[in-house]
C-alpha positions, 0 to 999 in steps of 0.5 A: 500500500502506498498512499500519497499525501499531496503537497497541496493538501498539507496544513499551512500557516503564515505568521509573517516571520514564519511560513509553514507547511504541515504534513501532519496535524500541528498547532492550529492545523488539525486533521484527525486523518493526519496525526502522523504515521507510526512513530513519525509525528511531525514534518514541518517545512518552515521558512523563517525570515531573516533576523527572526525565529522561535523564542525560548520554549519547551518540549518533552519526550520527543526526538526532534531532527532539524534538516536544513535546506537553505540558510542557517539556524542558531540554536540555544538550549537549557543544557548549555548547547549552542551553535549554528547549523547550515545546509550540510549539517543536521541537528538532533534534540532529544527532549526527554524529561524536558528541555527549553530551547530557541531557534533563530535565523541569524542572517540579516538578509537570507531566509532559512528554509528547513524541515523540522521532524518529530519522532516519538521515542521508544522510552519516555522520561529519558535524559534530554540531550543534543547532537549536531552532525555533518551531513555531507550532501555529496554523499547523498548523490545517487545513494542513500545516506543515513541521517538518523538511527538508533545506534548512530551507525555510519556517522548518523545522529542518534535517536531513541527509537527503532527508526532510521531516516535516510536521504538521497539526491537522485539524478534524473533517470536514475533508479534507487532501491530500498528493501523494507523489512517485513511489517515495517512502515515507511514514509517518503517525503519529497523535498524537491524534484519529481520521481516515481515510487513503485510507479506512483508519481510524487513531486516536491512537498508530496509525502507517501505512507507505505505499508505492506511493501518490502521492495521500494523502487525510486526513479527520478524524472528530474533531480529529486531530494528524498527523505525516507523514514524506515519505521517500526510496525504499529503493534 
C-alpha cells in the first residue's frame, strides 16, 4: 500500500516571520486523518525570515531532527548547547524529561528554509540531550545516506527509537532501491524534484505512507531530494 499525501493538501500557516507547511496535524492545523504515521509525528517545512525565529520554549519526550535546506539556524538550549547549523549539517534534540530551547535565523538578509521532524521515542522520561552532525550532501548523490538511527551507525545522529531516516539526491533517470523489512512502515517525503515510487508519481512537498511493501523502487524524472523514514510496525 502506498498512499500519497499531496503537497497541496498539507496544513499551512503564515505568521509573517514564519511560513509553514504541515504534513501532519500541528498547532492550529488539525486533521484527525493526519496525526502522523507510526512513530513519525511531525514534518514541518518552515521558512523563517531573516533576523527572526522561535523564542525560548519547551518540549518533552520527543526526538526532534532539524534538516536544513537553505540558510542557517542558531540554536540555544537549557543544557548549555549552542551553535549554528547550515545546509550540510543536521541537528538532533532529544527532549526527554524536558528541555527549553530557541531557534533563530541569524542572517540579516537570507531566509532559512528547513524541515523540522518529530519522532516519538521508544522510552519516555529519558535524559534530554543534543547532537549536531555533518551531513555531507555529496554523499547523498545517487545513494542513500543515513541521517538518523538508533545506534548512530555510519556517522548518523542518534535517536531513541527503532527508526532510521535516510536521504538521497537522485539524478534524473536514475533508479534507487530500498528493501523494507517485513511489517515495517515507511514514509517518503519529497523535498524537491519529481520521481516515481513503485510507479506512483510524487513531486516536491508530496509525502507517501507505505505499508505492506518490502521492495521500494525510486526513479527520478528530474533531480529529486528524498527523505525516507524506515519505521517500526504499529503493534
